[in-house]
N, C-alpha and C positions, 0 to 999 in steps of 0.2 A: 234369549238373554244376555240381558248387563250384568256385567260383574262387579257392580257397586250401586247401591239405595243414597243416595245423591239429596241435600235442602239446601237453597239459599237463604240466609236469614242477616236480615235488617240488624245491627249491630256492632258494637266493640269485638275485638278479637279474644282480648285476654275475656273480656264478658261473655263471649260463647263458649270459649274450650273451658271455662269453669263451670259452666250449663252441661259441659257434654262430660264430662268429669261426674258431675252429679246424678244426671242420669243412668254411668255407665253404671255408677255403686248402685243406686238405688235398684237396677235390675241385676244385682248379686256380681257384676263384671268387679275385677282390679283393675290395673292399669301396672304394667310388667314394664312395660318402654314405654318412654317415650321421650323422640325423638323431633330435634327441636332441627328441621333440616335449613331454616334460614343463617342460622347462627353455627351448622357445621358447614355450609358451603362458602360461610367466607374466611372460616376458621383453616378451612381443608384448600379450598381454590382459590379466595380472594374476592369471590364477586357477591353481590345484595340481592338478596332473593324477597320475596313478598311473604310475608309472612306465613310460615306451613309447618304443620307440626302432625307427629306419624302417634298414634297413641293404640301402645299395641294390647289390645283387652281380651280376660281371661276369665269367662266365668266354672270357678273350680268348678259346681257339678253337672257343666255339659261338658267339658273337657274329660273329667272320670266319667264320662257315661259313654263319648266319643271311643277312649283310649281302649275301653273297654268291650269294645265291637271293632276298634280297626287298628293296630297294635302300631301301624306307622304313621297315622294321622296328626303324629308332634310334629310331622315337616309342614305342615300348616299353620299352628297355632303358633301364639295366638293368632285371634281377630283383626283386623286393622280399621282401625276409626284414624278418618282426616280430617284438622279444618284449619282451612288458608281461608285467605282474605284475599278475595279471586281479585275488586277493585274495593275501593277505602268503602268503609259502612256496608258491605255486601261480603258475608261471611259465610263460606258453603261448609257443608259438614259431610260425609260420606265413613258410609262403610260397608264393606268388603261384603259381598252375597257369600255368603260360605257353602250355599246350596250352588250357586252355578261355580265355582272354584272347586267342589268335591266330586261335580256331577262323572268326572272322568273314574271314580271310584266307584263299581259295582256292590255297594254294600246297602241292602235295602234298612237294614237298622241304625246305619249312620246315615242316611240322608232322613231318617225321620228325626235326630238329633240338631241335624245343619237345617233343616228348617224352622225348628223349634229357636235354635239360635239366631234367626236370619226376622225372626218375628221379635224377638228382644232387641235386633239390633237396627230394627226398621222405629221398634218404640225410641229408642232412643232418636235417634235424627230425629225423629218427628215431633217429640218435646224438649230437643234443646235450645 
């Protein structure tokens, strides 16, 4: 089982990033954090890195359900979605697979929530 779901899209980085953000919003996710990895690495280490953003996405309804069945699940939230330019004009969009990341937690009710979130994130990746 892979820990992520990914797809490569032809287009510009900013355009795909905007589409991913809109797709997350359409599925009820908010973006709680937006880490510009290239900018951070340049500022902290003085190195150049390809365009790479980590979006910390959270669907409040799903988070509430997960917290209701597993109070320490906050250690695994929010769900990360990355947008990176692997080569010019080729943008990879990846989302964490919450089923894989929560596999160690033996709670069938949490597994149901994780499956629903996985389906939502796959839709985001597929429609970006």
